[in-house]
Structure formats: C-alpha cells, structure tokens
C-alpha positions as CSV (number, residue, x, y, z in Angstrom):
1,X,92.0,120.7,121.2
2,X,88.5,120.9,122.7
3,X,87.4,117.7,124.2
4,X,84.4,115.9,122.7
5,X,81.3,115.2,124.7
6,X,81.3,111.4,125.2
7,X,77.6,111.5,125.8
8,X,77.1,112.6,122.1
9,X,80.1,111.1,120.4
10,X,80.7,107.3,120.4
11,X,83.6,105.4,118.8
12,X,83.5,101.7,118.4
13,X,85.9,99.2,116.9
14,X,85.6,95.9,115.1
15,X,88.2,93.2,115.4
16,X,90.2,94.3,112.3
17,X,92.4,97.0,113.9
18,X,91.5,97.7,117.6
19,X,94.9,99.2,118.2
20,X,94.3,102.0,115.7
21,X,90.9,102.6,117.2
22,X,92.4,103.0,120.6
23,X,95.0,105.5,119.3
24,X,92.2,107.5,117.8
25,X,90.4,107.5,121.2
26,X,93.6,108.6,122.9
27,X,93.9,111.5,120.5
28,X,90.3,112.5,121.0
29,X,90.5,111.9,124.8
30,X,87.4,109.8,124.9
31,X,86.8,106.3,126.1
32,X,86.3,103.5,123.6
33,X,82.6,102.6,123.1
34,X,81.6,99.4,124.8
35,X,80.8,96.7,122.4
36,X,82.1,93.3,121.3
37,X,82.0,90.8,118.5
38,X,81.5,87.1,119.2
39,X,81.7,84.1,116.9
40,X,79.3,81.2,117.0
41,X,80.9,77.7,116.6
42,X,80.0,77.7,112.9
43,X,81.7,81.1,112.3
44,X,78.7,83.4,112.3
45,X,79.3,86.9,113.8
46,X,77.3,88.3,116.7
47,X,77.8,92.0,117.6
48,X,76.6,93.3,120.9
49,X,76.6,97.0,121.9
50,X,76.9,97.3,125.6
51,X,75.8,100.9,126.1
52,X,73.0,103.3,125.0
53,X,73.6,104.8,121.6
54,X,70.1,106.3,120.9
55,X,70.5,109.7,119.3
56,X,74.3,109.5,119.4
57,X,76.8,110.3,116.6
58,X,78.5,106.9,116.2
59,X,81.7,105.9,114.4
60,X,82.8,102.3,113.8
61,X,86.5,101.7,112.8
62,X,87.0,98.6,110.7
63,X,89.4,98.4,107.8
64,X,88.6,95.7,105.3
65,X,92.0,94.0,105.4
66,X,92.8,90.3,105.7
67,X,90.5,88.4,106.1
68,X,88.8,90.8,103.8
69,X,85.4,89.1,103.5
70,X,85.2,88.4,107.2
71,X,86.0,91.9,108.2
72,X,83.6,93.4,105.7
73,X,80.8,91.1,107.0
74,X,81.6,92.2,110.6
75,X,81.4,95.9,109.4
76,X,78.0,95.3,107.9
77,X,76.7,93.7,111.1
78,X,78.1,96.6,113.3
79,X,76.4,99.2,111.1
80,X,73.1,97.3,111.2
81,X,73.4,96.9,115.0
82,X,74.0,100.6,115.5
83,X,71.1,101.4,113.2
84,X,68.7,99.1,115.0
85,X,69.9,100.7,118.3
86,X,68.7,104.1,117.0
87,X,72.0,105.8,116.6
88,X,71.5,109.3,115.2
89,X,74.3,109.0,112.6
90,X,76.6,106.1,111.7
91,X,80.0,106.8,110.1
92,X,81.9,103.8,108.8
93,X,85.6,104.5,109.2
94,X,87.4,102.2,106.8
95,X,91.1,103.2,106.8
96,X,91.9,100.6,104.2
97,X,89.0,100.0,101.6
98,X,89.3,96.5,100.2
99,X,88.1,95.6,96.7
100,X,89.0,99.2,95.5
101,X,91.2,97.7,92.8
102,X,88.0,96.2,91.2
103,X,86.7,99.7,90.2
104,X,85.9,99.1,86.5
105,X,85.3,96.4,83.9
106,X,88.7,96.1,82.1
107,X,87.5,92.9,80.3
108,X,84.3,91.1,79.5
109,X,82.3,89.2,82.1
110,X,83.9,90.7,85.2
111,X,82.2,92.5,88.2
112,X,82.7,96.1,89.5
113,X,83.1,94.9,93.1
114,X,84.0,98.2,94.6
115,X,80.6,99.5,93.6
116,X,79.0,96.4,95.1
117,X,80.8,97.0,98.5
118,X,79.7,100.6,98.4
119,X,76.1,99.5,97.9
120,X,76.3,97.0,100.7
121,X,77.7,99.6,103.2
122,X,74.8,102.0,102.3
123,X,72.2,99.2,102.5
124,X,73.5,98.1,105.9
125,X,72.6,101.6,107.2
126,X,75.8,103.8,107.1
127,X,75.2,107.6,106.8
128,X,78.8,108.5,106.0
129,X,82.1,106.8,105.1
130,X,85.7,107.8,105.9
131,X,88.7,106.2,104.2
132,X,92.3,106.9,103.4
133,X,94.1,106.8,100.0
134,X,91.7,104.8,97.9
135,X,93.4,102.8,95.2
136,X,91.1,104.6,92.7
137,X,89.7,108.0,93.5
138,X,86.6,107.4,91.5
139,X,85.4,104.9,94.1
140,X,84.2,108.0,96.0
141,X,81.5,108.3,93.2
142,X,80.2,104.8,94.0
143,X,78.6,106.1,97.2
144,X,75.3,108.0,97.3
145,X,76.1,109.1,100.9
146,X,78.9,111.6,102.0
147,X,82.4,110.1,101.6
148,X,85.4,111.7,103.1
149,X,88.6,110.6,101.2
150,X,91.6,111.5,103.3
151,X,95.2,111.1,102.2
152,X,98.3,110.3,104.2
153,X,100.5,112.8,102.4
154,X,101.0,115.1,105.4
155,X,102.1,112.1,107.5
156,X,104.6,110.9,105.0
157,X,105.9,114.4,104.2
158,X,106.8,114.9,107.8
159,X,108.9,111.7,107.7
160,X,110.5,112.6,104.3
161,X,111.6,116.0,105.7
162,X,113.2,114.3,108.7
163,X,115.4,112.3,106.4
164,X,117.2,115.5,105.1
165,X,117.6,114.0,101.6
166,X,119.1,116.1,98.9
167,X,118.9,115.7,95.1
168,X,115.5,113.9,95.3
169,X,113.7,112.3,92.5
170,X,110.1,111.1,93.1
171,X,109.6,107.9,91.1
172,X,106.1,106.7,90.1
173,X,106.2,102.9,90.2
174,X,103.6,102.7,87.5
175,X,101.9,105.1,85.1
176,X,98.7,105.2,87.1
177,X,100.6,106.6,90.1
178,X,102.0,109.7,88.4
179,X,99.6,112.2,90.0
180,X,100.6,111.0,93.5
181,X,104.3,111.4,92.7
182,X,103.5,114.9,91.3
183,X,101.7,115.9,94.6
184,X,104.8,114.9,96.7
185,X,107.2,116.6,94.3
186,X,105.1,119.8,94.6
187,X,105.1,119.6,98.4
188,X,108.8,118.8,98.9
189,X,110.5,119.9,95.7
190,X,112.2,117.4,93.3
191,X,112.0,115.9,89.9
192,X,109.7,113.1,88.7
193,X,110.5,109.8,86.9
194,X,108.0,107.1,85.7
195,X,108.4,103.4,85.5
196,X,106.4,101.6,82.8
197,X,104.9,98.6,84.5
198,X,103.1,95.7,82.7
199,X,100.8,93.6,84.8
200,X,100.9,89.9,84.0
201,X,98.3,88.7,86.6
202,X,96.6,89.8,89.8
203,X,99.8,88.8,91.7
204,X,102.5,89.5,89.2
205,X,103.7,92.7,87.5
206,X,106.9,93.5,85.6
207,X,108.8,96.9,85.4
208,X,109.7,97.4,81.7
209,X,111.1,100.9,81.1
210,X,112.2,104.0,83.1
211,X,111.3,107.4,81.9
212,X,113.7,110.1,83.3
213,X,117.2,110.4,84.8
214,X,118.0,109.0,88.2
215,X,121.7,108.3,88.1
216,X,123.5,109.4,91.3
217,X,120.3,110.7,92.9
218,X,118.2,109.7,95.9
219,X,114.8,108.2,95.0
220,X,111.5,108.3,96.9
221,X,108.7,106.0,95.6
222,X,105.2,106.4,97.0
223,X,102.2,104.2,96.4
224,X,98.8,103.7,98.0
225,X,99.5,100.1,98.9
226,X,102.1,97.3,98.8
227,X,100.4,94.0,98.2
228,X,102.7,91.2,97.0
229,X,105.6,93.6,96.5
230,X,106.3,92.7,92.9
231,X,106.0,96.2,91.5
232,X,108.2,97.8,94.2
233,X,111.0,95.2,94.2
234,X,111.2,95.2,90.4
235,X,111.4,99.0,90.5
236,X,114.1,98.9,93.1
237,X,116.3,96.6,91.1
238,X,115.8,98.7,87.9
239,X,116.7,101.9,89.8
240,X,119.9,100.3,91.3
241,X,121.0,99.2,87.8
242,X,120.7,102.9,86.8
243,X,123.0,104.1,89.5
244,X,120.6,105.4,92.2
245,X,122.3,106.2,95.6
246,X,119.4,105.6,98.1
247,X,115.9,104.3,97.6
248,X,113.1,105.1,100.1
249,X,109.7,103.6,99.7
250,X,106.4,104.7,101.3
251,X,102.9,103.1,101.1
252,X,99.8,103.9,103.0
253,X,98.5,100.4,103.2
254,X,100.8,97.6,104.3
255,X,98.9,94.7,102.8
256,X,102.0,92.5,102.6
257,X,100.4,89.5,101.0
258,X,102.7,86.5,100.2
259,X,105.3,86.5,98.8
260,X,105.9,90.2,99.7
261,X,108.3,89.5,102.6
262,X,110.3,87.0,100.7
263,X,110.8,89.6,98.0
264,X,111.6,92.5,100.3
265,X,114.1,90.5,102.4
266,X,116.5,90.3,99.5
267,X,115.6,93.7,98.0
268,X,118.3,96.4,98.1
269,X,116.1,99.3,99.3
270,X,117.2,101.8,102.0
271,X,114.1,102.2,104.1
272,X,110.3,101.8,103.9
273,X,107.6,103.7,105.6
274,X,104.0,102.5,106.0
275,X,101.0,103.5,108.1
276,X,98.9,101.6,110.7
277,X,95.7,101.5,108.6
278,X,96.4,97.7,108.6
279,X,97.9,96.0,111.7
280,X,101.3,94.7,110.8
281,X,102.2,92.6,113.9
282,X,105.0,90.1,113.1
283,X,104.3,89.9,109.4
284,X,107.2,92.3,108.5
285,X,109.8,90.9,110.9
286,X,112.1,90.1,107.9
287,X,112.5,93.8,107.2
288,X,111.9,95.3,110.7
289,X,115.3,97.1,110.8
290,X,114.4,99.0,107.6
291,X,110.7,99.5,108.3
292,X,109.1,102.7,109.8
293,X,105.4,102.6,110.9
294,X,103.6,105.9,111.0
295,X,100.3,106.4,112.6
296,X,97.3,107.9,110.9
297,X,95.3,107.9,114.2
298,X,95.6,111.7,114.8
299,X,94.6,112.4,111.2
300,X,91.5,110.1,111.5
301,X,90.7,111.5,114.9
302,X,90.8,115.1,113.8
303,X,88.7,114.3,110.7
304,X,86.1,112.5,112.9
305,X,86.0,115.4,115.3
306,X,85.4,117.8,112.5
307,X,82.7,115.7,111.0
308,X,80.9,115.6,114.4
309,X,81.2,119.3,114.8
310,X,80.2,120.0,111.2
311,X,83.6,121.6,110.4
312,X,85.7,121.5,107.3
313,X,87.6,118.3,106.7
314,X,89.4,119.4,103.5
315,X,91.1,122.2,105.4
316,X,93.2,119.5,107.1
317,X,95.3,119.3,103.9
318,X,95.8,123.0,103.3
319,X,99.0,124.9,104.0
320,X,101.4,122.8,106.1
321,X,98.6,120.3,106.7
322,X,98.3,117.8,109.5
323,X,101.2,115.8,110.9
324,X,101.2,112.2,112.2
325,X,103.5,110.4,114.7
326,X,105.9,107.5,114.3
327,X,105.1,104.3,116.1
328,X,108.4,102.6,115.2
329,X,111.7,103.5,113.5
C-alpha cells in the first residue's frame, strides 16, 4: 500500500471511538491529527485543532453511539472547527449512524430524524460522509453531499469461512433483513429462512413464525445492529425449539443497550461476532467467552485512502472483497 502524504491527508478523532481511529491510522501508516475536545463545567464542548489544516483533506472519525446526542454535537463542532480553519475538504466518518431507524413517518405526528441529522451534518460544513451498514439504505438519499455507504460483509465472510460450518441456513431475524441474508447466502452458499417479527415498542419485539426448514442444520443470523437483544434472543429460542444444531450471530453495530446483556447471558447461542464501529469495553463481559470482535479499521482506512486519491470505493466489494482482522476471539 502506498503511503499517504501526511501533509495533505489529516485524520482526527472525537471522543466516541478513539481506538478505532488509531487502528485506521496504523493501517494508513500516518500519525493521528493533533486536536482535542474539552468540556466546560456546564458540559459545553470546546474543540481545539492543534496543527495547520489549511488546504488539507481532513477526516473526522466519530460514531454517533451512546451518548448519542453528545457525540453528534461533538461531531458538528469538529466539522465547524475544521471548516473555519480552512480545510480543503471535510469528510465525516460515522461508522455507526445513530437515528437511522427514524427514517420515515410510520404514524402521524412523528419526525423523520435521520433526515434532520443529515441536514445538520451538511449545515455544519461536511463535504462528504462515510458510514457502515446503515439501518435503512434510503438514508443515503437524505444527503445532498456524496455519501459512501460501506458494508461489513467481507469482514464477516472471512470469519464465517474460518468456522468451517456445513449445512448452513442463513436466517433473517425479521422480514426487513431478508436482502442482507440473501447477500450472505450468495457469497457463502446456503439456504434462507425468515422469522416473522412483530414489534411491540421501541425496546420490545416478538418472534412469531418461522418460514423455512432449519431442523438439524447450523444457522447464521446477520443483522445491522443489536440494540436491546430482544429480536435475536427470541429468534434463538425459536430456532432451538425447531432442532437447530448451532446458532451463530453477527451484527455490525454492538449497541448493546440494556437489557441486552441480561438477555444474552442466558441465551443458548453458540457464538456472536460484532465489529468495533462502537467501542465495547466491559459492556459485554457477560458473554465474553462467546464474543468475537472484528475490526473494520482496515476497511475504513482503505475507503478513506481511495476517497483522498479519487479512486473507486465500490471496487472494495467486488470479487473476493476486502478482509478485516479479529481483535478478540
């Protein structure tokens, strides 16, 4: 890989996931941009860039994970700070895009918050956005600036292949996830089954029916995120009742909002893989022996390098695609 010119390419990080930003820098073989975020006693953010960025191609890494609103506000301030410091181009790298579930009005008198966040990012001064596995692909259309929507498929496929599983069935944990299951089935070979999920509230969903045959087979369930874990744990129990041998789960974004860990601690799944779009820390200690964390740093780093060099980003996902690396197993 050709080394980037650190005089033209600058990568900064907010406080949401500095470990991921550092892994991206390691892949690109560049130093982290010098800057910091400070908090005033009343909680206001102050961003200070400590090097010249005039005329530079600047990237700011900041997923909008918990605390969602605080991390988003910090992202807006970073973008504004870079703009006022005369950066040539500002790319907001948002590995996990919060509020993406609010992508439409599904009942009266509700907002389309994903569009609002897109507007705020643009208004702050971003020239481009990079994200991974949006909850709803149509969120790309909410931006009037270039938006690179990456997917973690190649990273997960590498892990799936290492498991040497036979007689695979890819199960979609809900009807809206069928296309994702189809993509993995096409890449790795296998059948597809669908679980009919009914959402009761924002934190509770119930698996109702299973469409397809899973008895005696090994199941892989892939989703874009695991939030409270209700969908996945209900699906696991339904699949076990139908005679499934092994159940592997994978999700790009490990949101793990309460009571996810309480649910997974007693859930009879075999193994779960997530990525480092959101820092996990000690939140998943209850299932640490069954959890694999895969890094998307190389994927993001390669995409950022290609954006800087005006090369194709979509070609990352052609053929064998791009592989990630395991941080823990």
